[in-house]
Legacy VTK file of the C-alpha trace (Angstrom):
# vtk DataFile Version 3.0
C-alpha trace
ASCII
DATASET POLYDATA
POINTS 578 float
-153.018 43.278 -106.396
-151.231 39.944 -106.164
-147.533 40.235 -105.311
-145.636 37.014 -106.012
-142.839 36.069 -103.628
-139.294 37.085 -104.443
-137.651 34.185 -106.291
-134.367 32.666 -105.194
-131.203 33.964 -106.882
-131.147 31.082 -109.392
-134.766 31.484 -110.500
-136.628 34.075 -112.526
-140.313 34.786 -112.848
-142.063 33.693 -116.006
-139.006 32.925 -118.145
-139.513 29.889 -120.335
-137.004 29.839 -123.158
-134.519 32.720 -122.749
-131.369 31.754 -120.799
-130.566 33.649 -117.584
-127.891 36.347 -117.575
-124.357 35.022 -117.274
-123.629 36.909 -114.057
-125.617 35.590 -111.091
-125.557 36.274 -107.361
-123.212 33.359 -106.787
-120.729 34.802 -109.257
-121.215 38.221 -107.696
-120.199 37.012 -104.252
-117.166 35.306 -105.769
-115.917 38.683 -106.977
-116.234 40.273 -103.534
-113.011 40.539 -101.550
-112.995 38.463 -98.354
-113.699 40.317 -95.143
-110.564 41.146 -93.237
-110.103 39.075 -90.067
-110.518 40.818 -86.736
-108.180 40.207 -83.763
-110.772 38.117 -81.902
-110.962 35.705 -84.847
-107.564 34.375 -83.767
-108.990 33.185 -80.419
-110.721 30.229 -82.024
-110.249 27.981 -78.983
-112.920 29.961 -77.060
-116.394 29.160 -78.402
-120.012 29.769 -77.439
-122.264 27.153 -79.032
-125.298 24.881 -78.666
-128.001 27.324 -77.531
-130.819 25.488 -75.744
-134.107 27.071 -74.656
-135.268 25.963 -71.193
-138.781 26.299 -69.780
-138.395 26.508 -66.007
-141.988 26.401 -64.849
-144.375 28.463 -66.913
-143.231 31.975 -67.826
-139.621 31.572 -66.695
-137.881 30.689 -69.956
-134.223 31.219 -70.692
-131.536 30.166 -73.161
-128.354 28.429 -72.094
-125.123 28.327 -74.091
-122.197 25.949 -73.993
-118.925 27.790 -73.316
-115.784 25.889 -74.286
-112.224 26.966 -73.594
-109.734 24.568 -75.207
-106.332 26.232 -75.608
-103.674 24.144 -77.361
-101.335 22.217 -75.067
-98.188 23.858 -76.488
-98.039 27.536 -75.507
-97.020 29.993 -78.168
-97.640 33.594 -79.106
-100.186 34.040 -81.863
-99.248 36.731 -84.331
-102.154 36.216 -86.703
-105.373 38.138 -86.582
-103.732 41.559 -86.457
-105.442 44.594 -87.877
-102.768 45.274 -90.470
-100.615 47.953 -88.925
-101.663 48.074 -85.289
-99.014 45.532 -84.382
-99.099 41.812 -83.745
-101.607 40.518 -81.220
-100.044 38.583 -78.375
-102.299 35.941 -76.871
-101.120 36.212 -73.269
-104.037 34.111 -72.031
-102.916 31.178 -74.160
-99.326 31.665 -73.062
-100.315 31.385 -69.393
-103.064 28.751 -69.698
-101.783 26.014 -72.036
-103.933 22.914 -72.276
-106.406 23.982 -69.548
-109.657 22.668 -71.000
-113.062 23.621 -69.635
-116.667 23.321 -70.757
-119.562 24.911 -68.863
-123.167 26.000 -69.435
-123.917 29.696 -69.064
-126.946 31.892 -69.720
-127.181 35.564 -70.614
-127.425 36.681 -66.969
-124.086 34.921 -66.328
-122.442 36.924 -69.113
-123.981 40.055 -67.605
-122.473 39.150 -64.235
-119.056 38.828 -65.864
-119.485 42.197 -67.582
-120.364 43.917 -64.305
-117.614 42.217 -62.296
-114.985 43.260 -64.832
-115.968 46.899 -64.287
-115.596 46.443 -60.541
-112.442 44.354 -60.565
-110.529 46.293 -63.213
-111.743 49.853 -62.839
-110.671 52.068 -65.733
-110.510 49.269 -68.299
-112.528 49.512 -71.513
-114.694 46.419 -71.139
-115.934 45.055 -74.488
-119.632 45.723 -75.126
-122.240 43.113 -74.312
-125.337 42.602 -76.494
-128.349 44.451 -75.177
-131.352 42.807 -73.576
-134.491 42.272 -75.630
-137.989 41.839 -74.260
-139.791 40.480 -77.346
-138.866 37.752 -79.840
-135.897 36.730 -77.737
-136.507 33.036 -78.412
-136.708 33.237 -82.196
-134.003 31.209 -83.991
-132.607 34.298 -85.713
-132.258 36.258 -82.473
-130.768 33.326 -80.548
-128.121 32.755 -83.227
-127.285 36.446 -83.465
-126.937 36.672 -79.683
-124.723 33.568 -79.643
-122.339 35.222 -82.094
-122.289 38.456 -80.086
-121.619 36.615 -76.815
-118.787 34.663 -78.438
-117.233 37.861 -79.753
-117.559 39.468 -76.305
-115.873 36.546 -74.555
-113.033 36.378 -77.081
-112.397 40.087 -76.703
-112.215 39.706 -72.931
-109.733 36.837 -73.271
-107.599 38.899 -75.643
-107.849 42.089 -73.559
-104.462 43.018 -72.014
-106.121 44.341 -68.836
-108.787 41.656 -68.351
-107.342 38.293 -69.393
-106.076 37.411 -65.886
-109.083 38.635 -63.884
-110.452 36.310 -61.217
-114.043 36.686 -62.407
-113.079 35.517 -65.899
-111.440 32.396 -64.475
-114.553 31.751 -62.382
-116.783 32.212 -65.408
-114.790 29.810 -67.585
-113.953 27.043 -65.104
-116.301 27.025 -62.090
-118.954 24.332 -61.951
-122.615 25.222 -61.494
-122.556 25.094 -57.680
-119.388 27.159 -57.303
-120.496 29.660 -59.905
-123.895 30.211 -58.284
-122.163 30.667 -54.929
-119.921 33.325 -56.463
-122.901 35.087 -58.001
-125.006 34.979 -54.839
-122.187 36.265 -52.638
-122.243 39.460 -54.682
-118.580 40.214 -54.100
-115.002 39.039 -54.098
-113.667 40.331 -50.768
-110.065 40.157 -51.877
-110.859 42.160 -54.973
-113.064 44.883 -53.509
-111.222 45.469 -50.282
-108.936 48.022 -51.832
-111.889 50.126 -52.998
-114.036 50.115 -49.817
-113.212 51.462 -46.367
-113.168 49.025 -43.444
-115.972 48.476 -40.963
-115.971 50.806 -37.991
-118.524 48.953 -35.907
-120.710 51.073 -33.652
-118.834 54.319 -34.182
-121.301 55.333 -36.873
-118.625 55.675 -39.552
-118.493 54.099 -42.997
-119.858 50.564 -43.106
-117.739 47.738 -44.412
-117.998 44.016 -44.751
-120.839 42.914 -46.946
-122.265 46.391 -46.950
-119.053 47.859 -48.275
-118.848 45.286 -51.046
-122.407 45.800 -52.094
-121.864 49.474 -52.178
-118.754 48.988 -54.201
-120.813 47.181 -56.777
-123.262 50.063 -56.692
-120.525 52.610 -57.172
-119.175 50.784 -60.186
-122.507 50.325 -61.848
-124.465 53.457 -61.034
-123.138 55.065 -64.194
-123.342 51.989 -66.384
-125.909 52.170 -69.142
-127.652 49.510 -71.173
-126.692 46.000 -70.140
-124.553 47.217 -67.231
-127.181 49.075 -65.187
-127.762 47.314 -61.884
-127.870 47.942 -58.097
-128.702 51.625 -58.365
-129.189 52.003 -54.578
-127.153 50.811 -51.566
-128.450 47.840 -49.626
-127.878 48.906 -45.971
-127.591 51.937 -43.704
-123.781 52.002 -43.827
-123.829 52.012 -47.594
-126.360 54.848 -47.558
-124.095 56.927 -45.331
-121.157 56.385 -47.666
-123.326 57.150 -50.668
-124.498 60.457 -49.151
-120.940 61.393 -48.259
-119.729 60.829 -51.823
-122.792 62.593 -53.257
-122.092 65.611 -51.045
-118.501 65.605 -52.227
-119.601 65.427 -55.862
-122.068 68.302 -55.524
-119.548 70.466 -53.739
-117.152 70.136 -56.666
-114.177 70.277 -54.302
-112.434 67.169 -55.647
-108.833 66.218 -55.178
-106.662 67.435 -58.052
-103.913 65.678 -59.952
-101.417 66.740 -62.638
-103.348 64.719 -65.238
-106.700 66.463 -64.796
-106.256 68.608 -67.912
-105.354 65.544 -69.940
-108.468 63.698 -68.793
-110.630 66.724 -69.569
-109.234 66.712 -73.092
-109.934 62.985 -73.406
-113.550 63.498 -72.312
-114.069 66.252 -74.897
-112.525 64.065 -77.588
-114.734 61.086 -76.705
-117.896 63.211 -76.628
-117.168 64.745 -80.035
-116.241 61.346 -81.468
-119.489 59.841 -80.219
-121.576 62.557 -81.877
-119.786 62.223 -85.220
-119.890 58.427 -85.194
-123.599 58.481 -84.409
-124.140 60.662 -87.472
-122.080 58.356 -89.684
-123.937 55.319 -88.363
-127.305 56.887 -89.172
-126.196 57.602 -92.733
-124.908 54.036 -93.103
-128.291 52.710 -91.966
-129.998 54.955 -94.530
-127.662 53.618 -97.230
-128.603 50.028 -96.409
-132.287 50.924 -96.558
-131.786 52.522 -99.982
-130.072 49.387 -101.271
-133.015 47.279 -100.107
-135.450 49.670 -101.780
-133.475 49.388 -105.023
-133.631 45.588 -104.779
-137.418 45.665 -104.348
-137.802 48.229 -107.139
-135.739 46.147 -109.567
-137.841 43.090 -108.774
-141.084 44.953 -109.524
-139.475 46.390 -112.660
-138.491 42.932 -113.909
-141.894 41.495 -113.069
-143.590 44.196 -115.150
-141.391 43.383 -118.152
-142.119 39.660 -117.752
-145.832 40.297 -117.849
-145.461 42.619 -120.843
-143.409 40.018 -122.704
-145.924 37.270 -122.000
-148.750 39.433 -123.342
-146.814 40.328 -126.519
-145.459 36.887 -127.452
-143.142 36.142 -130.322
-139.606 37.434 -130.654
-140.506 40.763 -129.095
-142.007 39.014 -126.072
-138.885 36.893 -125.634
-136.698 39.989 -125.590
-138.979 41.707 -123.121
-138.834 38.657 -120.880
-135.063 38.626 -121.231
-135.085 42.191 -119.940
-137.253 41.075 -117.024
-134.886 38.202 -116.220
-131.950 40.597 -116.162
-133.831 42.900 -113.810
-134.571 39.934 -111.532
-130.893 39.034 -111.403
-129.991 42.646 -110.629
-132.612 42.640 -107.884
-130.921 39.657 -106.237
-127.562 41.373 -106.591
-128.908 44.517 -104.941
-130.322 42.433 -102.076
-126.936 40.760 -101.589
-125.291 44.172 -101.716
-127.608 45.456 -98.976
-126.800 42.444 -96.793
-123.064 42.899 -97.354
-123.318 46.601 -96.516
-125.141 45.698 -93.307
-122.438 43.237 -92.226
-119.418 45.225 -93.376
-120.438 48.815 -92.677
-123.507 49.310 -90.486
-122.789 46.658 -87.843
-119.082 47.621 -87.377
-120.096 51.256 -86.924
-122.691 50.309 -84.322
-120.104 48.210 -82.513
-117.700 51.149 -82.630
-120.338 53.356 -80.953
-120.757 50.774 -78.180
-117.001 50.723 -77.638
-117.045 54.519 -77.348
-119.632 54.051 -74.610
-117.162 51.669 -72.959
-114.566 54.467 -72.969
-117.077 56.737 -71.240
-117.669 54.077 -68.587
-113.919 53.783 -67.989
-113.685 57.552 -67.493
-116.696 57.418 -65.168
-115.004 54.681 -63.138
-111.979 56.940 -62.638
-114.282 59.776 -61.561
-115.909 57.504 -58.991
-112.511 56.549 -57.591
-111.645 60.221 -57.393
-114.873 61.019 -55.537
-114.322 58.143 -53.082
-110.793 59.294 -52.318
-111.918 62.909 -51.880
-114.763 61.855 -49.555
-112.295 59.965 -47.351
-110.024 63.019 -47.146
-112.980 65.169 -46.081
-113.911 62.636 -43.401
-110.343 62.611 -42.132
-110.369 66.397 -41.816
-113.666 66.308 -39.935
-112.447 63.653 -37.486
-109.162 65.466 -36.881
-111.164 68.517 -35.796
-113.353 66.346 -33.554
-110.303 64.652 -32.046
-108.705 68.012 -31.246
-111.965 69.180 -29.592
-112.270 65.971 -27.513
-108.684 66.226 -26.322
-109.369 69.741 -25.085
-112.512 68.624 -23.246
-112.003 67.183 -19.745
-113.549 63.768 -19.179
-113.637 62.828 -22.889
-110.553 60.681 -22.922
-112.454 57.521 -23.921
-114.214 59.223 -26.822
-110.938 60.786 -27.872
-109.250 57.373 -27.893
-112.078 55.842 -29.967
-111.968 58.729 -32.422
-108.195 58.401 -32.693
-108.470 54.687 -33.553
-111.172 55.488 -36.104
-108.953 58.164 -37.592
-106.107 55.671 -38.038
-108.399 53.317 -39.909
-109.529 56.202 -42.093
-105.929 57.025 -42.936
-105.355 53.416 -43.961
-108.507 53.447 -46.091
-107.466 56.748 -47.682
-104.056 55.335 -48.597
-105.702 52.318 -50.234
-108.171 54.561 -52.035
-105.350 56.804 -53.259
-103.525 53.802 -54.698
-106.707 52.561 -56.352
-107.335 56.035 -57.800
-103.807 56.245 -59.195
-104.016 52.726 -60.634
-107.378 53.457 -62.234
-106.059 56.699 -63.751
-103.037 54.978 -65.267
-105.208 52.160 -66.602
-107.533 54.656 -68.277
-104.589 56.355 -69.990
-103.281 53.022 -71.277
-106.716 52.004 -72.475
-107.411 55.281 -74.282
-104.054 55.045 -76.037
-104.833 51.469 -77.105
-108.332 52.515 -78.181
-106.999 55.250 -80.461
-104.342 53.004 -81.971
-106.414 49.883 -82.619
-109.693 51.523 -83.545
-108.004 53.745 -86.099
-106.786 50.617 -87.871
-110.178 48.937 -87.598
-111.967 51.984 -89.013
-109.555 52.044 -91.932
-110.255 48.359 -92.532
-114.032 48.947 -92.462
-113.813 51.825 -94.949
-111.565 49.866 -97.331
-113.871 46.839 -97.207
-116.833 49.045 -98.045
-115.031 50.727 -100.966
-113.953 47.408 -102.470
-117.484 46.056 -101.997
-119.039 48.948 -103.920
-116.442 48.679 -106.704
-116.988 44.979 -107.281
-120.784 45.205 -107.078
-120.948 47.999 -109.639
-118.567 46.134 -111.950
-120.720 43.003 -111.763
-123.908 44.957 -112.477
-122.240 46.698 -115.401
-121.319 43.305 -116.873
-124.935 42.146 -116.555
-126.220 45.176 -118.482
-123.437 44.811 -121.034
-124.328 41.184 -121.719
-127.948 42.180 -122.325
-127.296 44.867 -124.966
-126.074 42.609 -127.832
-128.955 40.205 -127.240
-131.502 42.988 -127.632
-129.723 44.479 -130.651
-129.463 41.152 -132.445
-131.870 40.407 -135.314
-132.084 43.963 -136.701
-135.786 44.676 -136.868
-136.580 42.716 -133.680
-135.599 45.595 -131.457
-137.545 47.951 -133.672
-140.615 45.830 -133.116
-141.034 47.645 -129.802
-141.363 50.948 -131.644
-143.584 49.397 -134.307
-145.993 48.315 -131.597
-145.937 51.788 -130.092
-146.118 53.694 -133.388
-148.639 51.597 -135.345
-150.501 49.470 -132.853
-153.390 51.914 -132.366
-153.590 53.683 -135.699
-156.902 53.376 -137.525
-157.315 57.161 -137.781
-156.037 59.971 -139.921
-152.370 59.011 -139.953
-153.090 56.060 -142.322
-153.905 58.213 -145.370
-151.704 56.241 -147.700
-153.068 52.826 -146.638
-151.317 49.615 -145.734
-148.262 50.207 -147.932
-147.389 53.381 -146.095
-147.362 51.577 -142.693
-145.215 48.713 -143.898
-142.584 51.242 -145.012
-142.705 53.284 -141.797
-139.285 53.547 -140.050
-138.796 51.895 -136.637
-139.479 55.048 -134.659
-142.486 56.979 -133.524
-142.796 58.957 -136.773
-144.559 62.184 -137.429
-146.344 62.252 -140.787
-147.244 65.364 -142.756
-150.987 65.694 -143.326
-152.359 65.225 -146.844
-152.963 68.511 -148.624
-156.622 68.974 -149.432
-157.737 70.166 -152.856
-159.506 73.148 -151.251
-156.383 74.135 -149.280
-153.862 76.419 -150.992
-150.348 75.124 -151.292
-148.911 78.261 -149.763
-151.019 78.005 -146.588
-147.896 77.305 -144.506
-146.963 74.325 -142.406
-149.851 72.665 -140.661
-149.856 71.085 -137.211
-148.167 67.656 -137.066
-150.368 64.600 -137.149
-149.149 61.510 -135.225
-149.964 58.094 -136.534
-151.294 56.860 -133.201
-153.388 59.937 -132.241
-156.782 60.691 -133.879
-157.129 63.971 -135.691
-159.773 66.434 -134.565
-160.143 68.197 -137.953
-162.776 66.818 -140.397
-161.044 64.641 -143.005
-162.198 64.547 -146.608
-164.762 61.857 -147.440
-162.364 60.157 -149.797
-159.766 59.867 -147.057
-162.328 58.424 -144.673
-163.226 55.791 -147.216
-159.564 54.937 -147.690
-159.043 54.609 -143.962
-162.052 52.354 -143.560
-160.889 50.073 -146.296
-157.344 49.928 -144.954
-158.428 49.162 -141.430
-160.568 46.337 -142.642
-157.847 44.674 -144.684
-154.760 45.248 -142.488
-154.864 43.503 -139.086
-152.089 45.796 -137.795
-154.374 48.784 -138.384
-157.191 47.451 -136.257
-157.779 49.266 -132.979
-159.765 48.453 -129.890
-160.919 52.095 -129.776
-163.820 52.860 -132.130
-164.101 56.493 -133.163
-167.461 57.933 -134.248
-167.938 59.515 -137.631
-167.522 63.217 -137.801
-170.856 64.889 -137.132
-170.825 68.640 -136.293
-174.401 68.468 -135.061
-173.451 66.062 -132.280
-170.703 68.408 -131.052
-172.970 71.323 -130.222
-172.689 73.239 -133.491
LINES 1 579
578 0 1 2 3 4 5 6 7 8 9 10 11 12 13 14 15 16 17 18 19 20 21 22 23 24 25 26 27 28 29 30 31 32 33 34 35 36 37 38 39 40 41 42 43 44 45 46 47 48 49 50 51 52 53 54 55 56 57 58 59 60 61 62 63 64 65 66 67 68 69 70 71 72 73 74 75 76 77 78 79 80 81 82 83 84 85 86 87 88 89 90 91 92 93 94 95 96 97 98 99 100 101 102 103 104 105 106 107 108 109 110 111 112 113 114 115 116 117 118 119 120 121 122 123 124 125 126 127 128 129 130 131 132 133 134 135 136 137 138 139 140 141 142 143 144 145 146 147 148 149 150 151 152 153 154 155 156 157 158 159 160 161 162 163 164 165 166 167 168 169 170 171 172 173 174 175 176 177 178 179 180 181 182 183 184 185 186 187 188 189 190 191 192 193 194 195 196 197 198 199 200 201 202 203 204 205 206 207 208 209 210 211 212 213 214 215 216 217 218 219 220 221 222 223 224 225 226 227 228 229 230 231 232 233 234 235 236 237 238 239 240 241 242 243 244 245 246 247 248 249 250 251 252 253 254 255 256 257 258 259 260 261 262 263 264 265 266 267 268 269 270 271 272 273 274 275 276 277 278 279 280 281 282 283 284 285 286 287 288 289 290 291 292 293 294 295 296 297 298 299 300 301 302 303 304 305 306 307 308 309 310 311 312 313 314 315 316 317 318 319 320 321 322 323 324 325 326 327 328 329 330 331 332 333 334 335 336 337 338 339 340 341 342 343 344 345 346 347 348 349 350 351 352 353 354 355 356 357 358 359 360 361 362 363 364 365 366 367 368 369 370 371 372 373 374 375 376 377 378 379 380 381 382 383 384 385 386 387 388 389 390 391 392 393 394 395 396 397 398 399 400 401 402 403 404 405 406 407 408 409 410 411 412 413 414 415 416 417 418 419 420 421 422 423 424 425 426 427 428 429 430 431 432 433 434 435 436 437 438 439 440 441 442 443 444 445 446 447 448 449 450 451 452 453 454 455 456 457 458 459 460 461 462 463 464 465 466 467 468 469 470 471 472 473 474 475 476 477 478 479 480 481 482 483 484 485 486 487 488 489 490 491 492 493 494 495 496 497 498 499 500 501 502 503 504 505 506 507 508 509 510 511 512 513 514 515 516 517 518 519 520 521 522 523 524 525 526 527 528 529 530 531 532 533 534 535 536 537 538 539 540 541 542 543 544 545 546 547 548 549 550 551 552 553 554 555 556 557 558 559 560 561 562 563 564 565 566 567 568 569 570 571 572 573 574 575 576 577
């Protein structure tokens, strides 16, 4: 079966003379309320543009993007772009970086580096989600453009983030040239940033490793629980990092972690986030099903309109024009349904998916706090072990040198524990601030998404109702024209028993599928009771009188409307097995 392509919104299939319906897809979109601006829309001076696909020797292909940061020279606080109730959005980045222009080329792996470094540098912060990797069709124009938009939204959210806007890795990402940026990526660490999270190097004493090993392990600790685009460095790179990793793993399995007054509060937050993730996943699945249903309706309306077009072309005349008018209306409604499905995708399904990714960001922030807690607890356990060893060495004659070395190591462990305790407390407070901001802002954004969806459905249904309403008077106009549909159904196939009164009876038949009483035979008593109904378009199985058969034959030969493509045989009982 040949399926013609779906016509554009302004075209209809097979319509020659009837005008299109007054409400089109263009007028439908004009009735839709504009989408409410999000907070990141206010950061219009940060852009990701000009994607270029590079072929670096055979299979190594990648896409680069131009990243521009052009804040206005006069600093001010932007109050636009709020979520309508969550409070004004203060652009602190613009306030502290007026007129600092930069333009660099970055690829997806560079954005991934920024995402991972933000988790390390600002542990406990809810880092905005990054678009996931894709193995196939990643160089198609549609995918490249969609990824460009997602990367731009990610970068604007980072700039607007109250905990991330002044991070060193963000400044490096926006302003470093290619050589300096590659050096920062290859070094794998920022010593000034990670020093507070990793214990110092203890040389040959066999204690925790530091230096490059400590930094690499710090990256591992921050990313071992990251999922999706943030999973990297799942194993330590040297022996010192392995020792630290085993120590923290032993502490985790023992369950004997350091306690704080906020532990109950964090347990409640984890239960809330888990339940919210389950419910939002369910809502997102139903939203995806709703979009699929809208697309199915659009395809069904197109097939429906195409069938009416073909029926109208086969009929011709005034009836055919009205049937084609019905098909044109169905085509217009099909385009409206397709636009509705696209709007539902952009205004409902995609925001819900983004909300689920942000919930995953909350989980990562809580996991970062747990890692800081484990690191601090592991250091306390090591301090207790070395204090016991130091006491034993002091009681052993001839072990003064070992006792002195252990005492120096113990002092360094105390310093590392103090730094780890401060990092743990800072991470805990940052998580509390971020969860409070998440609840406040996301509640407003969810309300905005729901209101946009409700207004979308209201306006779409109103527009479709107007299209159907405009069609009704056109079909009812002309009196008997609409009844021509029933005339074709009721008398188009009748050359049988229902035409007992000849051509005059059919010209006076009402515009419905009528049910005629059978003629009373001379041999049938008048009081025989009501007989079975005989339809004008269904042949009768009872033997008609010869006179009636002669009348029917004459009528069918003189009235073109009584002609039928089905030829019935004359009644012969012998041919029926009697």
